Every structure is written in C-alpha cells, then in structure tokens.
C-alpha positions in Angstrom: 0.0 0.0 0.0 2.8 2.4 0.9 4.7 1.5 -2.2 1.6 2.3 -4.3 1.2 5.7 -2.6 4.9 6.5 -3.3 4.5 5.6 -6.9 1.4 7.8 -7.2 3.1 10.7 -5.5 6.1 10.3 -7.8 3.8 10.2 -10.9 2.0 13.4 -9.7 5.3 15.2 -9.2 6.4 14.2 -12.7 3.1 15.6 -14.1 3.8 18.8 -12.2 7.2 18.9 -14.0 9.2 18.8 -10.7 12.8 17.8 -11.4 13.3 14.1 -11.0 16.2 14.5 -8.5 14.1 16.8 -6.2 11.1 14.5 -6.5 13.1 11.5 -5.4 14.8 13.3 -2.5 11.6 14.8 -1.3 9.8 11.5 -1.3 12.7 9.9 0.5 12.7 12.6 3.3 8.9 12.2 3.7 9.0 8.4 3.8 11.9 8.1 6.3 10.4 10.9 8.5 6.9 9.3 8.6 8.5 5.8 9.2 10.4 7.0 12.2 13.9 6.6 10.6 16.6 9.2 11.4 16.8 11.6 8.4 20.6 11.2 8.3 19.9 8.0 6.4 19.2 10.1 3.3 22.6 11.7 2.9 24.3 8.5 4.1 22.5 6.4 1.4 23.5 8.9 -1.3 27.1 9.0 -0.1 27.3 5.2 0.2 26.2 4.9 -3.5 28.7 7.4 -4.7 31.6 6.1 -2.6 32.9 3.7 -5.2 35.9 3.8 -7.5 33.8 2.6 -10.4 31.9 5.8 -10.6 35.0 7.7 -11.6 34.6 6.1 -15.0 31.5 8.2 -15.7 33.1 11.6 -15.7 36.2 10.3 -17.4 34.2 8.9 -20.4 32.1 12.0 -20.6 35.3 14.2 -20.4 36.9 12.0 -23.1 34.0 12.6 -25.5 34.1 16.4 -24.8 37.8 16.5 -25.6 37.4 14.6 -28.9 34.8 17.2 -29.9 36.6 20.3 -28.7 40.0 19.5 -30.2 38.6 18.5 -33.6 39.3 14.8 -33.5 35.6 14.0 -33.9 35.6 16.1 -37.1 38.6 14.0 -38.3 36.7 10.8 -37.9 33.6 12.2 -39.6 35.7 13.4 -42.5 37.6 10.1 -43.2 34.5 7.9 -42.8 32.6 10.3 -45.1 35.2 10.0 -47.8 34.9 6.2 -47.6 31.2 6.3 -48.5 30.6 9.4 -50.5 31.4 8.0 -53.9 28.0 6.3 -54.1 24.4 7.3 -53.7 23.1 6.8 -50.1 26.5 7.3 -48.5 24.9 9.5 -45.8 22.7 6.7 -44.5 25.5 4.2 -44.4 27.7 6.7 -42.8 25.0 7.3 -40.2 25.2 3.7 -38.9 29.0 3.5 -39.0 29.6 6.8 -37.2 27.1 5.8 -34.5 29.2 2.7 -33.8 32.4 4.7 -33.9 31.2 7.5 -31.6 29.5 5.1 -29.2 33.0 3.6 -28.6 34.2 7.0 -27.6 31.4 8.8 -25.8 29.1 6.1 -24.4 26.1 8.4 -24.9 23.3 8.5 -27.4 23.0 12.3 -27.0 26.7 12.8 -27.6 26.4 10.7 -30.8 23.5 12.8 -32.1 25.1 16.0 -31.1 28.3 15.2 -33.0 26.9 13.8 -36.2 23.1 14.2 -36.3 22.6 17.6 -38.1 25.4 17.0 -40.6 24.1 13.5 -41.6 20.5 14.6 -41.9 21.5 17.6 -44.1 23.7 15.3 -46.2 20.7 13.0 -46.7 18.6 15.9 -47.7 21.1 16.9 -50.3 21.0 13.4 -51.8 17.3 13.7 -52.2 16.5 11.4 -49.2 13.6 12.4 -46.9 14.8 14.2 -43.8 12.2 12.4 -41.7 13.8 9.0 -42.6 17.3 10.3 -42.0 16.2 11.7 -38.6 14.6 8.4 -37.6 17.7 6.5 -38.6 19.8 8.9 -36.6 17.8 8.2 -33.5 17.7 4.5 -34.1 21.5 4.2 -34.7 22.3 6.5 -31.7 20.8 3.8 -29.4 24.1 1.9 -30.0 25.8 4.5 -27.8 24.3 3.3 -24.5 25.2 -0.3 -25.4 28.7 -0.4 -26.8 31.5 0.2 -24.3 32.2 2.7 -22.8 28.5 2.9 -21.9 27.4 5.4 -19.3 24.0 3.7 -18.7 25.6 0.3 -18.2 28.1 1.8 -15.7 25.2 3.4 -13.8 23.4 0.1 -13.8 26.5 -1.8 -12.6 26.9 0.6 -9.7 23.2 0.6 -8.8 23.0 -3.2 -9.0 26.3 -3.8 -7.3 27.6 -6.0 -10.2 30.8 -6.2 -12.2 31.2 -3.0 -14.3 33.7 -4.8 -16.6 31.4 -7.7 -17.3 28.5 -5.3 -18.0 30.5 -3.2 -20.5 31.9 -6.3 -22.3 28.4 -7.8 -22.5 27.4 -4.8 -24.6 30.0 -5.4 -27.4 28.2 -8.1 -29.4 24.6 -6.7 -29.1 25.8 -3.3 -30.3 27.6 -4.8 -33.3 24.6 -6.9 -34.2 22.3 -3.8 -34.0 24.7 -1.9 -36.2 24.9 -4.8 -38.7 21.1 -5.1 -38.9 20.7 -1.3 -39.4 23.4 -1.3 -42.1 21.7 -4.2 -44.0 18.3 -2.4 -43.7 19.8 0.8 -45.0 21.4 -1.0 -47.9 18.1 -2.4 -49.0 16.5 1.0 -48.6 19.1 2.6 -50.8 18.6 0.0 -53.5 14.9 0.7 -53.5 15.5 4.4 -53.7 17.9 3.9 -56.6 15.3 2.0 -58.6 12.7 4.6 -58.0 15.1 7.4 -59.1 16.1 5.4 -62.2 12.4 4.9 -63.1 11.7 8.6 -62.7 14.9 9.6 -64.6 16.4 11.4 -61.6 20.2 11.8 -61.8 22.3 11.0 -58.7 23.8 14.1 -57.1 27.4 14.9 -58.0 29.8 14.8 -55.0 32.7 17.3 -55.0 36.1 15.6 -54.4 38.0 16.6 -51.3 41.0 18.9 -51.6 43.2 17.0 -49.1 44.7 13.6 -49.9 43.0 10.5 -48.5 46.1 9.4 -46.7 46.4 12.7 -44.8 42.9 12.4 -43.5 43.5 8.8 -42.5 46.7 9.8 -40.7 44.8 12.4 -38.7 42.0 10.0 -37.7 43.8 6.7 -37.2 45.4 7.6 -33.8 42.0 8.6 -32.5 40.3 5.5 -33.8 42.8 3.4 -31.9 41.0 4.4 -28.7 38.1 2.0 -29.4 40.1 -1.2 -29.5 42.3 0.0 -26.6 39.3 0.6 -24.4 37.6 -2.7 -25.3 40.7 -4.7 -25.2 42.0 -3.2 -22.0 38.8 -4.3 -20.2 38.4 -7.7 -21.9 42.0 -8.8 -21.0 41.7 -7.4 -17.5 44.6 -4.9 -17.9 42.6 -1.9 -16.7 39.4 -1.2 -14.9 36.8 1.1 -16.6 37.9 4.0 -14.5 41.5 3.5 -15.4 40.7 3.1 -19.0 38.7 6.4 -19.0 41.6 8.2 -17.3 44.2 6.7 -19.7 42.0 7.7 -22.7 41.8 11.3 -21.4 45.6 11.5 -21.1 46.0 10.0 -24.5 43.7 12.5 -26.2 45.5 15.4 -24.4 48.8 14.1 -25.7 47.4 13.8 -29.3 46.1 17.4 -29.0 49.6 18.6 -28.0 51.3 16.5 -30.7 49.0 17.8 -33.5 49.2 21.4 -32.2 45.5 21.7 -31.4 45.8 22.1 -27.6 44.4 25.3 -26.1 43.5 26.0 -22.5 40.3 27.6 -23.7 39.1 24.3 -25.3 40.4 22.3 -22.3 38.4 24.5 -19.9 35.3 24.4 -22.1 35.5 20.6 -22.3 36.1 20.3 -18.5 33.1 22.6 -17.7 30.7 20.8 -20.1 31.8 17.4 -18.7 31.4 18.6 -15.2 27.8 19.7 -15.8 26.9 16.4 -17.6 28.6 14.2 -15.0 26.9 16.0 -12.2 23.5 15.4 -13.7 24.2 11.7 -14.0 25.8 11.3 -10.6 23.2 13.2 -8.6 20.4 11.2 -10.4 22.2 8.0 -9.5 22.5 9.1 -5.8 18.8 10.1 -5.7 17.8 6.9 -7.4 19.5 4.9 -4.6 17.0 6.4 -2.1 14.1 5.2 -4.2 15.7 1.7 -4.4 16.1 1.6 -0.7 12.5 2.5 -0.1 11.3 -0.2 -2.6 13.5 -2.8 -0.8 12.3 -1.7 2.6 8.7 -2.1 1.4 9.3 -5.5 -0.1 8.6 -4.5 -3.7 11.9 -5.9 -5.0 11.2 -9.3 -3.3 7.7 -9.3 -4.8 9.1 -8.6 -8.2 11.8 -11.3 -7.8 9.2 -13.9 -6.7 7.0 -12.9 -9.7 9.9 -13.6 -12.1 10.7 -16.8 -10.3 7.3 -18.1 -11.2 8.0 -17.6 -14.9 10.4 -20.5 -14.8 14.0 -21.1 -15.7 13.6 -20.7 -19.5 15.8 -17.8 -20.5 13.8 -17.2 -23.7 10.6 -16.7 -21.8 12.3 -14.4 -19.3 13.7 -12.2 -22.1 10.3 -12.2 -23.8 8.6 -10.9 -20.7 11.3 -8.3 -20.1 11.0 -7.0 -23.7 7.2 -6.8 -23.4 7.6 -4.8 -20.3 10.2 -2.5 -22.0 7.9 -2.0 -24.9 5.0 -0.8 -22.7 7.3 1.4 -20.6 9.0 2.7 -23.8 5.6 3.9 -25.1 5.3 6.3 -22.2 8.9 7.4 -22.3 
C-alpha cells in the first residue's frame, strides 16, 4: 500500500514537472520521517552509493567525449568515414550507422552521438534527395548503439546501482551493439537499392559529389590515432589490464597528448570541455544518488522481493524471461 502511494506521488510530481532528483529526494525525506527513521539515512545512502571507485569512469568517459569534440578529433573521424562512403548514392545513410558505432565507442552516450553527427548527416541525406524524416529516424535508431557499446554510461550506472561487475557489464554490450549496427546497415542498404530503382524509373540523376582537396592518406593519418581508442578501451577491459575508471583516465591523457602533438591544444578548449563534462557528469551522478534512495524504499517495502518472486514463477527458461522483459520495456517505452 505504501509503495503504491509512493509511486502515485512520484507520478504526480512528474506531471507537475518537478525535477526528478528533487522528487526522489523529497519522497525519501517524507518516507523516512513518517516511518520513524533518522533523516541522516538520506545523505548516508546517497554517499554510500557514490563512494565507489567505479563511478570515476562516468566523468572520465564524458570528459573524453568532450575532448574529442573540442580538439577537432571527432571532425577528423567524420571526414575520413565520409570519404569512404561518399562515392555512391546513399552514403549519408551508411555513414550514419558506421559513425554511430564509432562514436559510441568514444562517448558512451546517445545524446553525444546525435550532437556530434546528427545535423550533418540529416542535411547530407537531404542533399542526396532522401527524406529528412527518414534520416532523422535512422539517426535516433542508430544512436541507441551509444548506451550499449562500451564505454557505456548507462551500463556503468546500472552496474553501480545493481552492485555488479562493471567490466562484465561493459563487455556484454559489445556483441549486441555490433549486431544492431549490422542489422541497421543491411536495412539501410536495401532501402538505398529501392531508392535507386525509384530514381532510375523517374529519370532522376544522382547528385554529384565534389572531391576533397586534401589527400585521403592525410585524413587517414589524422583520424587513425583517434580510432585506436576504441580497441584500446575494449581490449583493456576484456583482458583485465585496466578497470573502466583506469581506461577512461588513460584515454583522457592519450587525447590530451594527441592534441599537443598535432598542435591543437588550447587552454580555452580544455576549460570548455572540463566545464561541459562537469555539468553532464553532475547530472548523471546526482540522479544515481537520488535513485538509490528510491531503491532503498522499494527494498524496505518488499517491492523488490515481490518482483523477484514474480519472475521466479516464470520459470528457468531464458527465452521466456527475455520475452517478458521485452514486453515490459515496450510498454514502458511507449510512455517514455
């Protein structure tokens, strides 16, 4: 009964557009006060959640993505991959999927992926005569690879909240992310073939693409050192050489060294990246801390045990379990 009241209050606060963090903290204070618990349990629970070395990986990965953007390395990757696909009609759609996989291995965030490449790829598709609505939909679909492929910020948050291995969680995202990218690439390839047939029937010429002024090898030389970050991050965790936090810190130092080597380092860009990463990291961390209060309340009210027993009744068949989980996510996703 208490859990139902808490969920109702939380839903009302969401409808009133109260910030999620403030809603969770307010509910926690009210619950523990009315239940007779000392209110010091609220800051202690939040501190206990954040007092872990794994959480250092979150600001490190966000900072890494900011540095890639501020020092122009993201633009290098976009340029070299664009040259690899721009010779044929539909290159913008293929590039959309590839870049999503590349940037997910550097930022771990869907929003960072969209922010870095979204507008450019949608405009490029429009210049090719492809509907902007389709390009926008593809951009959002491919950006979901970001929270799956390591380094993944949501997977790190889940690992911390669920008190499970962050390394195993991140590695588990490699194969699903690659499969999603492959499926999207095949789908896009079929879509491009259909568009080409329609254009040939209507007698529409393919748009001419202007060749780049710089040699291909020069663009490749600029982007290759940055692209090495992806196998380094994944390989370092798979072989147990570095923890996620250490990988993130090493990647930040590596990008700073590249910026100095290529003559791109400026304190203004470093400060801008640090400030932006601090704001983004703070939003994630404070939400994680506030969410721990909600989890504590649910455990105290026996909701987690009730959910666990409900799933136990499903049986030991993993296919049935995943089917039920996906059905729940579909319903929840409709409201989100």
